[in-house]
C-alpha positions in Angstrom: 20.6 0.5 -20.8 21.2 -1.1 -17.4 18.5 -1.2 -14.8 18.9 -2.3 -11.2 15.3 -3.3 -10.7 12.6 -4.5 -13.0 9.4 -2.8 -12.0 6.9 -5.0 -13.9 6.8 -8.8 -13.8 4.3 -11.6 -13.2 4.2 -15.1 -11.8 1.8 -18.1 -12.0 -0.5 -16.1 -9.7 -1.5 -13.8 -12.6 -3.0 -16.8 -14.4 -1.2 -16.4 -17.8 2.4 -16.3 -16.7 4.7 -19.3 -16.4 7.0 -19.2 -13.4 6.8 -19.3 -9.6 7.8 -16.4 -7.4 11.1 -18.0 -6.4 12.0 -18.8 -10.1 11.4 -15.2 -11.1 13.5 -13.8 -8.2 16.3 -16.3 -8.7 16.5 -15.4 -12.4 16.6 -11.7 -11.5 19.5 -12.4 -9.1 21.3 -14.4 -11.8 20.9 -11.5 -14.2 22.6 -9.3 -11.7 19.6 -7.2 -10.6 19.4 -5.7 -7.2 15.7 -6.0 -7.0 12.5 -7.3 -8.7 8.9 -6.1 -8.5 6.3 -8.8 -8.8 3.1 -7.0 -9.9 0.4 -9.6 -10.2 -2.7 -8.8 -12.2 -5.5 -7.6 -9.9 -8.8 -9.6 -9.6 -10.7 -8.2 -12.5 -8.3 -9.7 -15.0 -9.7 -13.1 -16.0 -7.8 -16.0 -14.5 -5.9 -13.9 -12.0 -5.9 -14.2 -8.2 -8.2 -12.7 -5.6 -8.3 -10.0 -3.0 -7.0 -12.2 -0.2 -3.7 -12.9 -2.0 -2.8 -9.2 -1.9 -4.0 -8.9 1.7 -1.7 -11.7 2.8 1.5 -10.5 1.1 2.9 -9.4 4.4 3.9 -13.0 5.1 6.3 -13.1 2.2 10.0 -12.2 2.7 11.2 -9.1 0.9 14.7 -10.4 0.5 15.4 -13.6 -1.6 18.5 -14.8 -3.3 20.3 -11.7 -2.1 18.1 -9.1 -3.8 15.1 -6.9 -2.8 11.6 -8.1 -3.7 8.8 -5.6 -4.1 5.4 -7.2 -4.0 2.5 -5.4 -5.6 -0.1 -5.4 -8.3 -0.8 -4.4 -11.8 -4.3 -2.9 -11.2 -6.9 -2.6 -13.9 -8.2 0.9 -14.6 -11.9 0.2 -15.0 -13.5 3.4 -16.3 -13.0 7.1 -17.0 -13.3 7.8 -13.3 -10.0 6.0 -12.8 -11.5 3.3 -10.6 -9.3 0.3 -10.0 -9.9 -3.2 -8.7 -8.3 -3.2 -5.3 -9.4 -1.0 -2.4 -7.2 1.6 -0.9 -7.0 -0.4 2.3 -5.1 -3.0 0.4 -3.2 -0.7 -2.0 -1.6 1.1 0.9 -0.1 -2.2 2.1 1.6 -3.0 -1.2 5.2 -2.2 -2.0 4.4 -0.9 -5.5 1.3 -0.5 -7.7 1.0 -0.1 -11.4 -2.3 0.9 -13.0 -3.0 -0.1 -16.6 -5.8 -0.3 -19.1 -6.6 -3.7 -20.5 -9.1 -4.7 -23.1 -10.9 -7.2 -20.9 -11.4 -4.8 -18.1 -12.0 -1.2 -19.3 -15.7 -0.5 -19.2 -15.9 2.9 -20.9 -15.5 3.8 -24.6 -12.1 3.3 -26.2 -11.9 6.9 -27.2 -9.4 9.6 -26.5 -11.5 11.6 -24.0 -12.6 8.8 -21.7 -9.2 7.1 -21.9 -7.3 10.3 -21.1 -9.7 11.0 -18.2 -9.2 7.5 -16.9 -5.4 8.0 -16.7 -5.7 11.5 -15.2 -8.1 10.3 -12.5 -6.0 7.2 -11.7 -3.0 9.4 -11.2 -4.8 11.3 -8.5 -4.8 8.1 -6.4 -1.9 8.4 -3.9 -1.3 4.7 -3.9 -0.8 4.3 -7.7 2.9 4.7 -8.4 3.1 3.9 -12.1 0.9 4.0 -15.2 1.6 0.8 -17.1 1.9 0.6 -20.9 0.1 3.8 -21.9 1.1 3.0 -25.5 -1.7 0.9 -26.9 -3.3 2.6 -30.0 -6.5 0.8 -29.2 -6.8 3.2 -26.3 -5.9 6.7 -27.8 -4.7 9.2 -25.3 -3.7 12.9 -25.1 0.0 12.5 -24.2 0.9 16.1 -23.4 -2.0 16.1 -20.9 -1.2 12.8 -19.1 2.5 13.6 -19.0 1.8 17.0 -17.4 -0.4 15.2 -14.8 2.3 12.6 -14.2 4.8 15.3 -13.5 2.3 17.1 -11.2 1.4 14.1 -9.2 4.8 12.3 -9.1 3.4 9.3 -11.0 5.9 7.4 -13.1 5.1 6.5 -16.7 6.2 3.1 -18.0 8.1 2.4 -21.2 7.0 -1.2 -21.6 9.4 -3.5 -23.4 6.7 -6.1 -24.1 4.5 -3.6 -25.9 7.3 -2.9 -28.4 8.0 -6.5 -29.2 7.5 -7.1 -33.0 4.3 -8.9 -33.6 2.8 -7.9 -30.3 -1.0 -7.4 -29.9 -0.9 -3.7 -28.8 -1.2 -1.3 -31.7 1.0 1.6 -32.8 3.2 1.2 -29.7 6.4 2.5 -31.0 4.9 5.7 -32.4 3.0 6.3 -29.2 6.0 5.5 -27.0 8.1 8.0 -28.9 5.4 10.7 -28.5 5.1 10.0 -24.7 8.9 10.1 -24.3 9.3 13.4 -26.1 6.7 14.9 -23.9 8.4 13.5 -20.8 11.7 14.8 -22.0 10.2 18.3 -22.6 8.5 18.4 -19.2 11.0 16.5 -17.1 8.6 13.7 -16.2 10.1 10.5 -14.9 9.7 7.0 -16.3 10.5 3.4 -15.6 11.6 0.7 -17.9 9.3 -2.3 -17.3 9.9 -5.7 -19.0 6.3 -6.9 -18.3 7.9 -10.4 -18.1 5.5 -13.3 -17.9 8.3 -15.8 -18.0 11.7 -15.6 -16.3 13.8 -15.4 -19.5 12.5 -11.8 -20.2 13.1 -10.3 -16.8 14.9 -6.9 -17.2 14.8 -7.2 -21.0 15.1 -3.9 -22.7 15.7 -5.2 -26.2 12.9 -3.2 -27.8 12.9 -0.3 -25.4 16.5 0.8 -25.9 16.2 1.7 -29.6 13.2 3.9 -28.8 15.2 5.7 -26.0 18.1 6.3 -28.4 15.8 7.6 -31.1 14.4 10.2 -28.7 17.8 10.8 -27.1 16.1 10.3 -23.8 18.0 11.5 -20.7 19.0 8.7 -18.4 18.4 10.9 -15.4 14.7 10.7 -16.0 14.8 6.9 -15.9 14.4 6.1 -12.2 14.9 2.3 -12.1 18.5 2.5 -13.3 19.0 2.7 -9.5 17.0 0.8 -6.9 17.6 3.7 -4.5 16.2 6.2 -7.0 13.2 3.9 -7.7 12.3 3.6 -4.1 12.6 7.3 -3.5 10.4 8.0 -6.6 7.5 5.8 -5.6 4.6 8.0 -4.4 3.8 5.7 -1.5 7.3 6.1 -0.1 7.1 9.9 -0.2 4.2 9.6 2.3 6.3 7.8 4.9 
């Protein structure tokens, strides 16, 4: 599977990644991508950056090494209400926003009802474009319900390559990803393939995503970041322009 833009990657700014912005973009260009989204962890993630980093992203060029650079955030979904850790006044200025549940930041019970509600409410936020790695068995979710909401709200769901890595810390990810993809296929909900790269070598890596896509016989037309044009058109924030 070839993607033109990786929608999920981190730099040193996130606190537990290992390359600079320029190193990440340069590697993306060397790999033949047309774009790269740098989605730094939002402030509630321990060790990450602060609000002012995101407020000041307007000074950064959106073209480097001949490719497009989308600057955004991987937000933390904090509770069943779908609260996230950047205000809408900042979110609306970003190029892209992912919202994810992380163990260190989710304040409600790790049970199916509050987790499902958290995703549903987050997807109502017009500045959240993508739900990140909704595959971790530690946070059980009602997949038919969230896929239906994703379709209704135009929110993209992520197939996260890092989640599927053998020996990874997230639980039951392959089984959960397959269930999510089957629901997406049935309802026509769109997805992105995100590497979740924290080091430049893994940018645009689909090593573990591709076998899952083949197992489900997932239609390529529902994968929006196979084309940078399709991806930009699919982001909720761009539909508001």
